[in-house]
C-alpha positions in Angstrom: -16.0 -53.1 -87.6 -13.0 -53.8 -89.7 -13.4 -50.4 -91.5 -13.4 -48.6 -88.1 -10.2 -50.4 -87.1 -8.5 -49.4 -90.3 -9.7 -45.8 -90.0 -8.3 -45.7 -86.4 -4.9 -47.1 -87.6 -4.7 -44.4 -90.3 -5.5 -41.7 -87.8 -2.7 -43.0 -85.5 -0.2 -42.8 -88.4 -1.0 -39.1 -88.7 -1.6 -38.2 -85.1 1.6 -39.7 -83.6 4.0 -37.9 -86.0 2.1 -34.6 -85.4 2.3 -35.1 -81.6 6.1 -35.8 -81.9 6.6 -32.7 -84.0 4.6 -30.5 -81.6 6.7 -31.9 -78.7 9.9 -31.1 -80.6 8.8 -27.5 -81.3 7.8 -27.0 -77.7 11.2 -28.3 -76.5 13.0 -26.0 -78.9 10.9 -23.0 -77.7 11.9 -23.9 -74.1 15.5 -24.2 -75.0 15.6 -20.9 -76.8 13.8 -19.2 -73.9 16.3 -20.7 -71.3 19.4 -20.3 -73.6 18.9 -17.3 -76.0 20.8 -17.9 -79.3 23.1 -14.9 -78.9 24.2 -16.0 -75.4 24.8 -19.6 -76.6 26.8 -18.3 -79.6 28.9 -16.0 -77.5 29.7 -18.7 -74.9 31.1 -21.1 -77.5 34.9 -21.1 -77.3 35.3 -21.7 -81.1 32.6 -22.5 -83.6 33.1 -23.6 -87.1 31.3 -22.2 -90.1 33.8 -23.1 -92.9 35.6 -26.3 -94.0 38.5 -27.3 -91.8 41.9 -28.4 -93.1 45.4 -28.7 -91.6 48.5 -26.8 -92.6 52.0 -27.1 -91.2 54.4 -24.3 -90.4 57.6 -24.6 -88.3 56.8 -28.3 -87.7 53.5 -27.3 -86.1 50.2 -28.3 -87.3 47.4 -25.8 -87.4 43.7 -26.6 -87.9 42.4 -23.9 -90.1 39.0 -22.8 -91.4 39.3 -22.1 -95.1 37.7 -18.9 -96.4 37.5 -18.8 -100.2 34.4 -16.8 -101.1 34.3 -13.1 -101.0 31.6 -13.2 -98.2 33.7 -15.6 -96.1 36.8 -13.5 -96.6 35.0 -10.3 -95.6 33.4 -11.9 -92.5 36.6 -13.7 -91.4 36.8 -14.0 -87.6 34.6 -10.9 -87.0 32.2 -11.3 -84.1 33.9 -14.3 -82.5 35.1 -14.1 -79.0 38.3 -16.2 -79.3 40.5 -18.4 -81.3 42.1 -21.3 -79.5 45.8 -22.2 -79.8 46.4 -24.5 -82.7 43.6 -23.0 -84.7 43.4 -20.4 -87.4 41.7 -19.1 -90.5 43.3 -19.3 -93.9 42.1 -16.9 -96.6 42.6 -18.0 -100.2 42.5 -15.3 -102.8 42.1 -16.1 -106.5 45.5 -14.4 -107.4 48.4 -12.8 -105.6 47.8 -9.2 -104.4 48.5 -6.7 -101.7 45.5 -7.8 -99.6 44.9 -5.4 -96.7 43.2 -6.7 -93.5 41.6 -4.8 -90.6 40.1 -5.6 -87.3 36.5 -4.6 -87.9 34.2 -6.2 -85.3 37.0 -8.3 -83.9 36.9 -9.1 -80.1 40.5 -10.5 -79.7 44.0 -9.9 -80.9 45.6 -11.9 -83.7 48.8 -12.4 -85.7 48.4 -12.0 -89.5 50.7 -13.9 -91.9 50.8 -13.2 -95.6 51.9 -16.2 -97.7 52.9 -16.2 -101.3 51.8 -18.6 -104.0 55.0 -20.6 -103.4 54.1 -21.2 -99.8 56.7 -18.8 -98.3 55.8 -16.4 -95.5 56.0 -12.9 -97.0 55.1 -10.7 -94.0 53.9 -11.1 -90.4 51.8 -8.5 -88.4 52.1 -9.5 -84.7 49.6 -8.9 -82.0 47.1 -6.9 -84.0 44.5 -5.5 -81.6 40.8 -4.9 -82.1 41.3 -1.2 -81.1 43.5 -0.7 -84.2 40.4 -0.6 -86.4 40.1 1.1 -89.0 43.8 0.9 -89.6 44.6 -1.7 -92.3 47.5 -4.1 -92.4 49.0 -5.3 -95.8 52.1 -7.2 -97.0 55.2 -5.6 -98.6 54.7 -7.6 -101.8 51.8 -9.6 -103.3 50.5 -12.6 -101.4 47.9 -15.3 -102.3 47.1 -16.6 -98.9 46.5 -14.9 -95.5 46.6 -16.8 -92.2 45.1 -15.4 -89.0 46.2 -17.1 -85.8 45.9 -16.2 -82.1 48.1 -13.3 -81.0 51.5 -14.4 -79.9 51.6 -17.6 -81.9 54.1 -16.3 -84.4 56.6 -15.3 -81.7 56.0 -18.5 -79.7 56.5 -20.7 -82.8 59.5 -18.6 -84.0 57.9 -17.8 -87.3 59.9 -15.7 -89.7 59.6 -14.2 -93.2 60.7 -16.7 -95.8 59.6 -19.8 -93.8 57.7 -22.5 -95.7 54.1 -23.3 -95.1 53.0 -26.8 -96.0 49.5 -26.5 -97.5 49.3 -29.7 -99.4 46.0 -30.5 -97.7 44.5 -27.3 -99.0 42.4 -27.4 -102.2 42.4 -24.0 -104.0 
């Protein structure tokens, strides 16, 4: 009798986790059926896929996703539906260069700022629209960083060439 009781307890230890896992898989299937992934992704106002840091320019703090790898830099903001005010994406290149950017697969307009190794704004391209693709936008002289922010931010914040960007929180 004792052996049967031990055997039943061992079965419960196996059966209960299996039942819980099956219930979780079923719930996930219902969720995906009711809310298809593409629809969920497109309805998100802003979703983060990269590390977040804070930079400061013209006394304004901007939460930025930091893109350092080649794949992250190439992907950038492509495919997203928006970029909220106070947010941006900072691209960090290994060395200064004349890095050109385009609007491939973009769904909203942005301002693009090129920043030198010294933290000074080199150039600004304002209100760059998705329809400009395949046109490229590049700085007048080498830059190490590129900042993409919502269209109109540069004008609203009064950003100008030569302004300093505080990136002390950024790790290269």
